[in-house]
Every structure is written in C-alpha cells, then in structure tokens.
N, CA, C and O atoms as a GROMACS GRO file, in nm:
protein
  580
    1UNK      N    1   3.216   4.180   9.728
    1UNK     CA    2   3.097   4.108   9.767
    1UNK      C    3   3.058   4.154   9.908
    1UNK      O    4   3.143   4.169   9.995
    2UNK      N    5   2.930   4.177   9.927
    2UNK     CA    6   2.883   4.220  10.058
    2UNK      C    7   2.884   4.103  10.156
    2UNK      O    8   2.880   3.987  10.116
    3UNK      N    9   2.889   4.136  10.283
    3UNK     CA   10   2.891   4.034  10.387
    3UNK      C   11   2.760   3.955  10.386
    3UNK      O   12   2.652   4.014  10.378
    4UNK      N   13   2.770   3.824  10.394
    4UNK     CA   14   2.654   3.735  10.393
    4UNK      C   15   2.649   3.655  10.522
    4UNK      O   16   2.750   3.639  10.591
    5UNK      N   17   2.530   3.603  10.552
    5UNK     CA   18   2.512   3.513  10.668
    5UNK      C   19   2.523   3.370  10.618
    5UNK      O   20   2.450   3.328  10.527
    6UNK      N   21   2.613   3.296  10.678
    6UNK     CA   22   2.640   3.158  10.637
    6UNK      C   23   2.628   3.067  10.759
    6UNK      O   24   2.679   3.099  10.866
    7UNK      N   25   2.561   2.953  10.741
    7UNK     CA   26   2.550   2.853  10.846
    7UNK      C   27   2.625   2.728  10.802
    7UNK      O   28   2.596   2.672  10.697
    8UNK      N   29   2.723   2.686  10.883
    8UNK     CA   30   2.798   2.564  10.857
    8UNK      C   31   2.745   2.456  10.951
    8UNK      O   32   2.745   2.472  11.073
    9UNK      N   33   2.700   2.345  10.891
    9UNK     CA   34   2.646   2.233  10.968
    9UNK      C   35   2.742   2.117  10.948
    9UNK      O   36   2.743   2.052  10.844
   10UNK      N   37   2.822   2.092  11.051
   10UNK     CA   38   2.932   1.994  11.042
   10UNK      C   39   2.960   1.943  11.183
   10UNK      O   40   2.970   2.022  11.277
   11UNK      N   41   2.975   1.812  11.197
   11UNK     CA   42   2.999   1.755  11.330
   11UNK      C   43   3.146   1.739  11.364
   11UNK      O   44   3.178   1.708  11.479
   12UNK      N   45   3.237   1.759  11.270
   12UNK     CA   46   3.380   1.750  11.298
   12UNK      C   47   3.435   1.889  11.327
   12UNK      O   48   3.441   1.974  11.239
   13UNK      N   49   3.474   1.911  11.452
   13UNK     CA   50   3.513   2.043  11.499
   13UNK      C   51   3.628   2.104  11.418
   13UNK      O   52   3.622   2.223  11.386
   14UNK      N   53   3.730   2.028  11.385
   14UNK     CA   54   3.844   2.084  11.311
   14UNK      C   55   3.802   2.134  11.173
   14UNK      O   56   3.846   2.241  11.130
   15UNK      N   57   3.718   2.060  11.106
   15UNK     CA   58   3.670   2.102  10.974
   15UNK      C   59   3.584   2.227  10.989
   15UNK      O   60   3.598   2.323  10.914
   16UNK      N   61   3.494   2.225  11.087
   16UNK     CA   62   3.408   2.340  11.111
   16UNK      C   63   3.489   2.466  11.133
   16UNK      O   64   3.462   2.570  11.072
   17UNK      N   65   3.590   2.457  11.218
   17UNK     CA   66   3.669   2.575  11.251
   17UNK      C   67   3.750   2.624  11.130
   17UNK      O   68   3.762   2.745  11.109
   18UNK      N   69   3.804   2.533  11.051
   18UNK     CA   70   3.879   2.573  10.932
   18UNK      C   71   3.789   2.645  10.831
   18UNK      O   72   3.827   2.749  10.777
   19UNK      N   73   3.670   2.589  10.806
   19UNK     CA   74   3.578   2.652  10.711
   19UNK      C   75   3.529   2.787  10.763
   19UNK      O   76   3.519   2.883  10.687
   20UNK      N   77   3.501   2.793  10.891
   20UNK     CA   78   3.453   2.916  10.953
   20UNK      C   79   3.560   3.025  10.942
   20UNK      O   80   3.532   3.136  10.899
   21UNK      N   81   3.683   2.992  10.983
   21UNK     CA   82   3.792   3.091  10.974
   21UNK      C   83   3.813   3.140  10.831
   21UNK      O   84   3.838   3.258  10.808
   22UNK      N   85   3.802   3.048  10.736
   22UNK     CA   86   3.824   3.086  10.595
   22UNK      C   87   3.722   3.188  10.548
   22UNK      O   88   3.756   3.282  10.476
   23UNK      N   89   3.596   3.171  10.586
   23UNK     CA   90   3.490   3.262  10.541
   23UNK      C   91   3.483   3.392  10.619
   23UNK      O   92   3.440   3.494  10.566
   24UNK      N   93   3.525   3.389  10.746
   24UNK     CA   94   3.523   3.508  10.830
   24UNK      C   95   3.639   3.601  10.795
   24UNK      O   96   3.626   3.723  10.804
   25UNK      N   97   3.751   3.544  10.756
   25UNK     CA   98   3.871   3.621  10.722
   25UNK      C   99   3.839   3.719  10.608
   25UNK      O  100   3.763   3.685  10.517
   26UNK      N  101   3.896   3.839  10.612
   26UNK     CA  102   3.869   3.936  10.504
   26UNK      C  103   3.896   3.881  10.364
   26UNK      O  104   3.824   3.915  10.270
   27UNK      N  105   3.999   3.797  10.348
   27UNK     CA  106   4.028   3.739  10.216
   27UNK      C  107   3.919   3.640  10.174
   27UNK      O  108   3.901   3.614  10.055
   28UNK      N  109   3.847   3.586  10.272
   28UNK     CA  110   3.738   3.493  10.242
   28UNK      C  111   3.603   3.562  10.230
   28UNK      O  112   3.502   3.497  10.206
   29UNK      N  113   3.602   3.694  10.246
   29UNK     CA  114   3.478   3.769  10.230
   29UNK      C  115   3.431   3.839  10.356
   29UNK      O  116   3.341   3.923  10.350
   30UNK      N  117   3.491   3.805  10.471
   30UNK     CA  118   3.450   3.868  10.596
   30UNK      C  119   3.304   3.843  10.630
   30UNK      O  120   3.237   3.930  10.684
   31UNK      N  121   3.256   3.726  10.598
   31UNK     CA  122   3.116   3.693  10.618
   31UNK      C  123   3.084   3.667  10.764
   31UNK      O  124   3.173   3.641  10.845
   32UNK      N  125   2.956   3.675  10.798
   32UNK     CA  126   2.907   3.638  10.930
   32UNK      C  127   2.877   3.488  10.924
   32UNK      O  128   2.785   3.445  10.855
   33UNK      N  129   2.955   3.410  10.998
   33UNK     CA  130   2.943   3.265  10.991
   33UNK      C  131   2.902   3.211  11.127
   33UNK      O  132   2.958   3.247  11.230
   34UNK      N  133   2.803   3.125  11.125
   34UNK     CA  134   2.757   3.057  11.245
   34UNK      C  135   2.766   2.907  11.221
   34UNK      O  136   2.764   2.862  11.107
   35UNK      N  137   2.774   2.831  11.328
   35UNK     CA  138   2.792   2.687  11.314
   35UNK      C  139   2.690   2.610  11.397
   35UNK      O  140   2.641   2.656  11.500
   36UNK      N  141   2.659   2.491  11.347
   36UNK     CA  142   2.575   2.394  11.418
   36UNK      C  143   2.646   2.260  11.406
   36UNK      O  144   2.692   2.224  11.298
   37UNK      N  145   2.656   2.185  11.515
   37UNK     CA  146   2.724   2.056  11.507
   37UNK      C  147   2.636   1.945  11.448
   37UNK      O  148   2.687   1.841  11.406
   38UNK      N  149   2.506   1.967  11.444
   38UNK     CA  150   2.413   1.864  11.397
   38UNK      C  151   2.302   1.924  11.314
   38UNK      O  152   2.262   2.039  11.336
   39UNK      N  153   2.251   1.847  11.218
   39UNK     CA  154   2.140   1.894  11.135
   39UNK      C  155   2.014   1.917  11.218
   39UNK      O  156   1.936   2.007  11.188
   40UNK      N  157   1.994   1.837  11.324
   40UNK     CA  158   1.877   1.854  11.410
   40UNK      C  159   1.875   1.996  11.469
   40UNK      O  160   1.770   2.060  11.475
   41UNK      N  161   1.992   2.043  11.514
   41UNK     CA  162   2.005   2.177  11.571
   41UNK      C  163   1.979   2.282  11.463
   41UNK      O  164   1.913   2.382  11.487
   42UNK      N  165   2.032   2.257  11.344
   42UNK     CA  166   2.011   2.350  11.233
   42UNK      C  167   1.864   2.362  11.198
   42UNK      O  168   1.815   2.472  11.172
   43UNK      N  169   1.791   2.250  11.197
   43UNK     CA  170   1.646   2.252  11.171
   43UNK      C  171   1.577   2.353  11.262
   43UNK      O  172   1.498   2.436  11.217
   44UNK      N  173   1.608   2.345  11.391
   44UNK     CA  174   1.546   2.434  11.489
   44UNK      C  175   1.582   2.580  11.464
   44UNK      O  176   1.496   2.667  11.473
   45UNK      N  177   1.707   2.606  11.432
   45UNK     CA  178   1.750   2.744  11.405
   45UNK      C  179   1.683   2.800  11.280
   45UNK      O  180   1.647   2.917  11.275
   46UNK      N  181   1.666   2.715  11.179
   46UNK     CA  182   1.610   2.762  11.053
   46UNK      C  183   1.462   2.797  11.062
   46UNK      O  184   1.408   2.861  10.972
   47UNK      N  185   1.397   2.757  11.169
   47UNK     CA  186   1.258   2.798  11.190
   47UNK      C  187   1.248   2.948  11.217
   47UNK      O  188   1.147   3.011  11.185
   48UNK      N  189   1.353   3.005  11.275
   48UNK     CA  190   1.349   3.144  11.320
   48UNK      C  191   1.454   3.233  11.255
   48UNK      O  192   1.451   3.355  11.273
   49UNK      N  193   1.547   3.175  11.181
   49UNK     CA  194   1.657   3.254  11.124
   49UNK      C  195   1.672   3.227  10.975
   49UNK      O  196   1.640   3.119  10.926
   50UNK      N  197   1.720   3.329  10.905
   50UNK     CA  198   1.747   3.318  10.762
   50UNK      C  199   1.898   3.325  10.738
   50UNK      O  200   1.968   3.401  10.806
   51UNK      N  201   1.946   3.248  10.643
   51UNK     CA  202   2.087   3.250  10.603
   51UNK      C  203   2.094   3.261  10.452
   51UNK      O  204   2.004   3.217  10.380
   52UNK      N  205   2.202   3.320  10.405
   52UNK     CA  206   2.224   3.332  10.260
   52UNK      C  207   2.277   3.201  10.202
   52UNK      O  208   2.252   3.168  10.086
   53UNK      N  209   2.353   3.127  10.285
   53UNK     CA  210   2.413   3.001  10.240
   53UNK      C  211   2.417   2.904  10.356
   53UNK      O  212   2.453   2.939  10.468
   54UNK      N  213   2.378   2.779  10.327
   54UNK     CA  214   2.389   2.669  10.422
   54UNK      C  215   2.495   2.574  10.365
   54UNK      O  216   2.483   2.529  10.251
   55UNK      N  217   2.597   2.545  10.444
   55UNK     CA  218   2.700   2.447  10.407
   55UNK      C  219   2.685   2.331  10.502
   55UNK      O  220   2.693   2.349  10.624
   56UNK      N  221   2.663   2.212  10.450
   56UNK     CA  222   2.643   2.096  10.538
   56UNK      C  223   2.723   1.976  10.489
   56UNK      O  224   2.742   1.955  10.369
   57UNK      N  225   2.768   1.898  10.586
   57UNK     CA  226   2.830   1.770  10.557
   57UNK      C  227   2.718   1.670  10.528
   57UNK      O  228   2.604   1.692  10.568
   58UNK      N  229   2.750   1.564  10.459
   58UNK     CA  230   2.650   1.462  10.429
   58UNK      C  231   2.624   1.373  10.550
   58UNK      O  232   2.510   1.358  10.594
   59UNK      N  233   2.730   1.314  10.603
   59UNK     CA  234   2.716   1.216  10.712
   59UNK      C  235   2.736   1.283  10.847
   59UNK      O  236   2.842   1.337  10.878
   60UNK      N  237   2.630   1.278  10.926
   60UNK     CA  238   2.633   1.329  11.063
   60UNK      C  239   2.541   1.243  11.147
   60UNK      O  240   2.452   1.176  11.092
   61UNK      N  241   2.560   1.242  11.277
   61UNK     CA  242   2.466   1.168  11.362
   61UNK      C  243   2.325   1.226  11.347
   61UNK      O  244   2.308   1.347  11.332
   62UNK      N  245   2.226   1.140  11.351
   62UNK     CA  246   2.087   1.187  11.340
   62UNK      C  247   2.051   1.215  11.196
   62UNK      O  248   2.069   1.130  11.108
   63UNK      N  249   2.001   1.332  11.171
   63UNK     CA  250   1.956   1.372  11.038
   63UNK      C  251   2.076   1.398  10.947
   63UNK      O  252   2.172   1.462  10.989
   64UNK      N  253   2.071   1.349  10.824
   64UNK     CA  254   2.182   1.367  10.730
   64UNK      C  255   2.178   1.506  10.667
   64UNK      O  256   2.077   1.575  10.671
   65UNK      N  257   2.290   1.544  10.610
   65UNK     CA  258   2.297   1.670  10.539
   65UNK      C  259   2.203   1.675  10.420
   65UNK      O  260   2.149   1.781  10.388
   66UNK      N  261   2.182   1.562  10.355
   66UNK     CA  262   2.089   1.557  10.241
   66UNK      C  263   1.946   1.583  10.286
   66UNK      O  264   1.871   1.653  10.218
   67UNK      N  265   1.908   1.528  10.401
   67UNK     CA  266   1.775   1.556  10.455
   67UNK      C  267   1.761   1.704  10.491
   67UNK      O  268   1.655   1.764  10.470
   68UNK      N  269   1.866   1.762  10.545
   68UNK     CA  270   1.864   1.905  10.576
   68UNK      C  271   1.845   1.987  10.450
   68UNK      O  272   1.766   2.082  10.449
   69UNK      N  273   1.916   1.952  10.343
   69UNK     CA  274   1.901   2.025  10.217
   69UNK      C  275   1.758   2.015  10.164
   69UNK      O  276   1.703   2.113  10.114
   70UNK      N  277   1.699   1.898  10.174
   70UNK     CA  278   1.559   1.881  10.130
   70UNK      C  279   1.467   1.974  10.208
   70UNK      O  280   1.378   2.037  10.151
   71UNK      N  281   1.488   1.982  10.338
   71UNK     CA  282   1.407   2.069  10.423
   71UNK      C  283   1.425   2.216  10.383
   71UNK      O  284   1.327   2.289  10.369
   72UNK      N  285   1.548   2.258  10.366
   72UNK     CA  286   1.576   2.398  10.328
   72UNK      C  287   1.515   2.428  10.191
   72UNK      O  288   1.457   2.535  10.170
   73UNK      N  289   1.528   2.335  10.098
   73UNK     CA  290   1.472   2.353   9.963
   73UNK      C  291   1.321   2.376   9.968
   73UNK      O  292   1.268   2.457   9.892
   74UNK      N  293   1.252   2.305  10.058
   74UNK     CA  294   1.107   2.318  10.069
   74UNK      C  295   1.063   2.442  10.145
   74UNK      O  296   0.965   2.507  10.109
   75UNK      N  297   1.136   2.476  10.251
   75UNK     CA  298   1.092   2.584  10.339
   75UNK      C  299   1.154   2.720  10.308
   75UNK      O  300   1.099   2.823  10.346
   76UNK      N  301   1.267   2.720  10.241
   76UNK     CA  302   1.338   2.845  10.213
   76UNK      C  303   1.409   2.834  10.079
   76UNK      O  304   1.532   2.833  10.074
   77UNK      N  305   1.333   2.826   9.968
   77UNK     CA  306   1.394   2.800   9.838
   77UNK      C  307   1.494   2.906   9.790
   77UNK      O  308   1.575   2.878   9.701
   78UNK      N  309   1.491   3.026   9.848
   78UNK     CA  310   1.586   3.129   9.808
   78UNK      C  311   1.723   3.109   9.872
   78UNK      O  312   1.821   3.170   9.828
   79UNK      N  313   1.732   3.024   9.975
   79UNK     CA  314   1.859   2.999  10.043
   79UNK      C  315   1.947   2.912   9.955
   79UNK      O  316   1.904   2.809   9.904
   80UNK      N  317   2.070   2.955   9.939
   80UNK     CA  318   2.167   2.878   9.859
   80UNK      C  319   2.228   2.770   9.948
   80UNK      O  320   2.240   2.788  10.070
   81UNK      N  321   2.267   2.658   9.886
   81UNK     CA  322   2.311   2.543   9.964
   81UNK      C  323   2.433   2.476   9.902
   81UNK      O  324   2.451   2.476   9.780
   82UNK      N  325   2.517   2.420   9.989
   82UNK     CA  326   2.634   2.343   9.946
   82UNK      C  327   2.646   2.220  10.035
   82UNK      O  328   2.637   2.229  10.158
   83UNK      N  329   2.666   2.104   9.973
   83UNK     CA  330   2.689   1.981  10.047
   83UNK      C  331   2.834   1.943  10.027
   83UNK      O  332   2.883   1.935   9.915
   84UNK      N  333   2.904   1.918  10.139
   84UNK     CA  334   3.042   1.871  10.134
   84UNK      C  335   3.044   1.728  10.185
   84UNK      O  336   2.973   1.695  10.280
   85UNK      N  337   3.123   1.644  10.122
   85UNK     CA  338   3.127   1.505  10.166
   85UNK      C  339   3.250   1.432  10.116
   85UNK      O  340   3.302   1.459  10.008
   86UNK      N  341   3.295   1.339  10.198
   86UNK     CA  342   3.399   1.246  10.158
   86UNK      C  343   3.340   1.111  10.123
   86UNK      O  344   3.413   1.017  10.090
   87UNK      N  345   3.207   1.100  10.128
   87UNK     CA  346   3.138   0.973  10.105
   87UNK      C  347   3.034   0.988   9.994
   87UNK      O  348   2.928   0.927  10.000
   88UNK      N  349   3.065   1.066   9.895
   88UNK     CA  350   2.969   1.092   9.789
   88UNK      C  351   2.963   0.980   9.687
   88UNK      O  352   3.039   0.883   9.692
   89UNK      N  353   2.870   0.996   9.597
   89UNK     CA  354   2.851   0.903   9.487
   89UNK      C  355   2.780   0.980   9.376
   89UNK      O  356   2.725   1.087   9.401
   90UNK      N  357   2.781   0.927   9.256
   90UNK     CA  358   2.707   0.995   9.148
   90UNK      C  359   2.559   1.012   9.183
   90UNK      O  360   2.498   1.112   9.146
   91UNK      N  361   2.500   0.915   9.252
   91UNK     CA  362   2.358   0.925   9.288
   91UNK      C  363   2.334   1.038   9.389
   91UNK      O  364   2.238   1.114   9.375
   92UNK      N  365   2.420   1.049   9.488
   92UNK     CA  366   2.406   1.158   9.585
   92UNK      C  367   2.426   1.293   9.516
   92UNK      O  368   2.352   1.388   9.541
   93UNK      N  369   2.527   1.301   9.431
   93UNK     CA  370   2.550   1.426   9.357
   93UNK      C  371   2.427   1.463   9.275
   93UNK      O  372   2.390   1.581   9.270
   94UNK      N  373   2.365   1.366   9.211
   94UNK     CA  374   2.244   1.391   9.132
   94UNK      C  375   2.132   1.445   9.221
   94UNK      O  376   2.064   1.540   9.182
   95UNK      N  377   2.113   1.386   9.338
   95UNK     CA  378   2.009   1.431   9.431
   95UNK      C  379   2.036   1.574   9.479
   95UNK      O  380   1.945   1.656   9.488
   96UNK      N  381   2.162   1.601   9.509
   96UNK     CA  382   2.201   1.734   9.557
   96UNK      C  383   2.173   1.839   9.449
   96UNK      O  384   2.115   1.944   9.478
   97UNK      N  385   2.214   1.812   9.328
   97UNK     CA  386   2.193   1.907   9.218
   97UNK      C  387   2.044   1.926   9.188
   97UNK      O  388   2.001   2.036   9.152
   98UNK      N  389   1.966   1.820   9.202
   98UNK     CA  390   1.821   1.828   9.179
   98UNK      C  391   1.757   1.927   9.278
   98UNK      O  392   1.657   1.991   9.247
   99UNK      N  393   1.816   1.938   9.396
   99UNK     CA  394   1.768   2.033   9.497
   99UNK      C  395   1.821   2.175   9.474
   99UNK      O  396   1.788   2.267   9.548
  100UNK      N  397   1.902   2.191   9.370
  100UNK     CA  398   1.957   2.323   9.340
  100UNK      C  399   2.079   2.357   9.424
  100UNK      O  400   2.118   2.473   9.432
  101UNK      N  401   2.138   2.257   9.488
  101UNK     CA  402   2.254   2.278   9.574
  101UNK      C  403   2.382   2.246   9.498
  101UNK      O  404   2.381   2.181   9.394
  102UNK      N  405   2.492   2.294   9.553
  102UNK     CA  406   2.624   2.267   9.496
  102UNK      C  407   2.686   2.151   9.572
  102UNK      O  408   2.670   2.140   9.694
  103UNK      N  409   2.758   2.067   9.502
  103UNK     CA  410   2.819   1.946   9.556
  103UNK      C  411   2.970   1.964   9.554
  103UNK      O  412   3.029   1.985   9.448
  104UNK      N  413   3.035   1.956   9.672
  104UNK     CA  414   3.180   1.972   9.682
  104UNK      C  415   3.238   1.849   9.751
  104UNK      O  416   3.228   1.836   9.873
  105UNK      N  417   3.300   1.759   9.673
  105UNK     CA  418   3.357   1.638   9.734
  105UNK      C  419   3.488   1.667   9.806
  105UNK      O  420   3.568   1.750   9.763
  106UNK      N  421   3.508   1.597   9.918
  106UNK     CA  422   3.635   1.603   9.991
  106UNK      C  423   3.729   1.503   9.926
  106UNK      O  424   3.683   1.402   9.873
  107UNK      N  425   3.857   1.528   9.928
  107UNK     CA  426   3.925   1.642   9.987
  107UNK      C  427   3.917   1.764   9.897
  107UNK      O  428   3.914   1.752   9.774
  108UNK      N  429   3.916   1.882   9.957
  108UNK     CA  430   3.922   2.008   9.884
  108UNK      C  431   4.008   2.105   9.962
  108UNK      O  432   4.026   2.092  10.083
  109UNK      N  433   4.063   2.203   9.890
  109UNK     CA  434   4.145   2.304   9.957
  109UNK      C  435   4.055   2.416  10.008
  109UNK      O  436   3.942   2.432   9.961
  110UNK      N  437   4.105   2.493  10.102
  110UNK     CA  438   4.028   2.608  10.152
  110UNK      C  439   4.006   2.709  10.040
  110UNK      O  440   3.902   2.776  10.036
  111UNK      N  441   4.102   2.722   9.949
  111UNK     CA  442   4.085   2.813   9.835
  111UNK      C  443   3.968   2.768   9.748
  111UNK      O  444   3.888   2.850   9.703
  112UNK      N  445   3.958   2.638   9.724
  112UNK     CA  446   3.845   2.584   9.647
  112UNK      C  447   3.713   2.613   9.719
  112UNK      O  448   3.616   2.654   9.656
  113UNK      N  449   3.712   2.590   9.849
  113UNK     CA  450   3.591   2.611   9.927
  113UNK      C  451   3.547   2.757   9.921
  113UNK      O  452   3.429   2.785   9.897
  114UNK      N  453   3.639   2.850   9.942
  114UNK     CA  454   3.606   2.992   9.939
  114UNK      C  455   3.557   3.033   9.800
  114UNK      O  456   3.456   3.103   9.788
  115UNK      N  457   3.627   2.988   9.697
  115UNK     CA  458   3.586   3.023   9.560
  115UNK      C  459   3.448   2.967   9.529
  115UNK      O  460   3.366   3.034   9.466
  116UNK      N  461   3.423   2.844   9.571
  116UNK     CA  462   3.292   2.782   9.548
  116UNK      C  463   3.182   2.859   9.621
  116UNK      O  464   3.077   2.887   9.564
  117UNK      N  465   3.207   2.893   9.748
  117UNK     CA  466   3.109   2.969   9.825
  117UNK      C  467   3.079   3.103   9.758
  117UNK      O  468   2.964   3.144   9.751
  118UNK      N  469   3.181   3.171   9.710
  118UNK     CA  470   3.160   3.300   9.644
  118UNK      C  471   3.082   3.284   9.514
  118UNK      O  472   2.996   3.367   9.482
  119UNK      N  473   3.112   3.179   9.439
  119UNK     CA  474   3.037   3.154   9.315
  119UNK      C  475   2.889   3.130   9.347
  119UNK      O  476   2.801   3.180   9.277
  120UNK      N  477   2.863   3.054   9.451
  120UNK     CA  478   2.725   3.026   9.490
  120UNK      C  479   2.655   3.155   9.534
  120UNK      O  480   2.542   3.182   9.495
  121UNK      N  481   2.723   3.233   9.617
  121UNK     CA  482   2.662   3.355   9.670
  121UNK      C  483   2.642   3.462   9.563
  121UNK      O  484   2.550   3.543   9.574
  122UNK      N  485   2.726   3.462   9.460
  122UNK     CA  486   2.707   3.557   9.350
  122UNK      C  487   2.575   3.532   9.279
  122UNK      O  488   2.512   3.624   9.229
  123UNK      N  489   2.535   3.405   9.276
  123UNK     CA  490   2.400   3.371   9.235
  123UNK      C  491   2.368   3.370   9.087
  123UNK      O  492   2.252   3.352   9.051
  124UNK      N  493   2.465   3.387   9.001
  124UNK     CA  494   2.426   3.375   8.860
  124UNK      C  495   2.483   3.247   8.802
  124UNK      O  496   2.586   3.197   8.846
  125UNK      N  497   2.416   3.196   8.704
  125UNK     CA  498   2.449   3.065   8.647
  125UNK      C  499   2.592   3.063   8.592
  125UNK      O  500   2.661   2.962   8.602
  126UNK      N  501   2.635   3.173   8.534
  126UNK     CA  502   2.771   3.179   8.479
  126UNK      C  503   2.875   3.157   8.589
  126UNK      O  504   2.972   3.084   8.568
  127UNK      N  505   2.855   3.218   8.705
  127UNK     CA  506   2.947   3.201   8.816
  127UNK      C  507   2.941   3.057   8.868
  127UNK      O  508   3.043   3.001   8.907
  128UNK      N  509   2.823   2.998   8.869
  128UNK     CA  510   2.807   2.860   8.914
  128UNK      C  511   2.888   2.767   8.824
  128UNK      O  512   2.955   2.676   8.873
  129UNK      N  513   2.881   2.790   8.693
  129UNK     CA  514   2.956   2.708   8.599
  129UNK      C  515   3.105   2.728   8.615
  129UNK      O  516   3.182   2.633   8.599
  130UNK      N  517   3.149   2.850   8.648
  130UNK     CA  518   3.290   2.873   8.675
  130UNK      C  519   3.335   2.792   8.796
  130UNK      O  520   3.446   2.738   8.799
  131UNK      N  521   3.248   2.782   8.897
  131UNK     CA  522   3.279   2.702   9.015
  131UNK      C  523   3.296   2.555   8.979
  131UNK      O  524   3.383   2.487   9.032
  132UNK      N  525   3.212   2.507   8.889
  132UNK     CA  526   3.224   2.368   8.845
  132UNK      C  527   3.355   2.347   8.770
  132UNK      O  528   3.418   2.243   8.785
  133UNK      N  529   3.397   2.445   8.689
  133UNK     CA  530   3.524   2.436   8.619
  133UNK      C  531   3.640   2.433   8.717
  133UNK      O  532   3.738   2.360   8.696
  134UNK      N  533   3.630   2.512   8.822
  134UNK     CA  534   3.733   2.515   8.925
  134UNK      C  535   3.752   2.376   8.985
  134UNK      O  536   3.865   2.333   9.009
  135UNK      N  537   3.643   2.305   9.009
  135UNK     CA  538   3.652   2.172   9.068
  135UNK      C  539   3.721   2.073   8.974
  135UNK      O  540   3.791   1.982   9.018
  136UNK      N  541   3.702   2.092   8.844
  136UNK     CA  542   3.765   2.001   8.748
  136UNK      C  543   3.916   2.020   8.746
  136UNK      O  544   3.990   1.923   8.727
  137UNK      N  545   3.963   2.143   8.765
  137UNK     CA  546   4.106   2.172   8.766
  137UNK      C  547   4.152   2.204   8.907
  137UNK      O  548   4.212   2.309   8.930
  138UNK      N  549   4.125   2.117   9.000
  138UNK     CA  550   4.149   2.140   9.143
  138UNK      C  551   4.286   2.198   9.170
  138UNK      O  552   4.388   2.152   9.119
  139UNK      N  553   4.285   2.302   9.256
  139UNK     CA  554   4.408   2.370   9.296
  139UNK      C  555   4.478   2.291   9.406
  139UNK      O  556   4.415   2.217   9.482
  140UNK      N  557   4.610   2.310   9.413
  140UNK     CA  558   4.685   2.251   9.523
  140UNK      C  559   4.668   2.341   9.646
  140UNK      O  560   4.630   2.457   9.634
  141UNK      N  561   4.696   2.288   9.760
  141UNK     CA  562   4.687   2.364   9.883
  141UNK      C  563   4.648   2.271   9.995
  141UNK      O  564   4.623   2.153   9.973
  142UNK      N  565   4.644   2.325  10.118
  142UNK     CA  566   4.603   2.242  10.231
  142UNK      C  567   4.463   2.186  10.205
  142UNK      O  568   4.373   2.258  10.163
  143UNK      N  569   4.447   2.059  10.231
  143UNK     CA  570   4.321   1.993  10.198
  143UNK      C  571   4.236   1.968  10.321
  143UNK      O  572   4.288   1.941  10.430
  144UNK      N  573   4.104   1.976  10.302
  144UNK     CA  574   4.006   1.935  10.401
  144UNK      C  575   3.965   1.794  10.363
  144UNK      O  576   3.921   1.771  10.251
  145UNK      N  577   3.979   1.701  10.455
  145UNK     CA  578   3.945   1.560  10.427
  145UNK      C  579   3.817   1.523  10.493
  145UNK      O  580   3.771   1.409  10.481
   0.00000   0.00000   0.00000
C-alpha cells in the first residue's frame, strides 16, 4: 500500500500517540500522520489541506467527532473517515455509517486499528466488509480504551 496522509483528531494524548506510532511504523504502512487535539482545529486545517483518511474520536471538547464527520462528508466526500469511541450506541453507529464512515468501538487493539485503517484506505467494498468481519472476531492484544 502506498503512503497516505492521515489526520488523527483526538484529545487524549496517549491514545493519539499510540495510533500515530502504529500508522507511521513500517508495519503499519509508514503513512504520513498528523494530529489535531480538537475538531475545531481540524476544521481550520481541512480548509487548506487534503487527507486520505480522517480518524476522529466522538467525544471531545467543543465540536464532536460526529459533527466533524458531517463537515468532511459535505466538503470533501472523497475523504475516507473513521470514528472511534468508547461511548457509542446503535444510533451513533447508524449516523456514522450513513455518512459513509467506518465505526470502531473502543476498546480495540492496535492490530485491529491498523487493519481497519488499511481496509478503509484500500477503498473497495470487499475490503470494507472484511474489516467488519475482523471486528466481529476481535483479536487479542494491547487495547486502546
């Protein structure tokens, strides 16, 4: 897989750094990863920059990750999106999927996260469905909470 530009929007520094290291590492794809601590900051960056994938947490101070996904869906529909959350619900998952984004509930392992990101970036429906199957048979490993 070629190197992609990924933006992680997450207010918890430890989670941000773990996800960033996982995607930057050669085993994670060696991607170019940038981070924003808040969706408000991401909004401003997205006016002038393009990313292949936006990964955002749901709950953050100010604008929520779901609001950010709605904005990206309207302004940059080709950008792939993933929402991660420990506070999800079937209704939120439904809204996320309606926007064409992938929903990854916490806790998840870094292996799950990397595999999900790669499935999303590959961009074909078959790979997306494989990612969903992966979530059903969750792998063991260090978890992101």
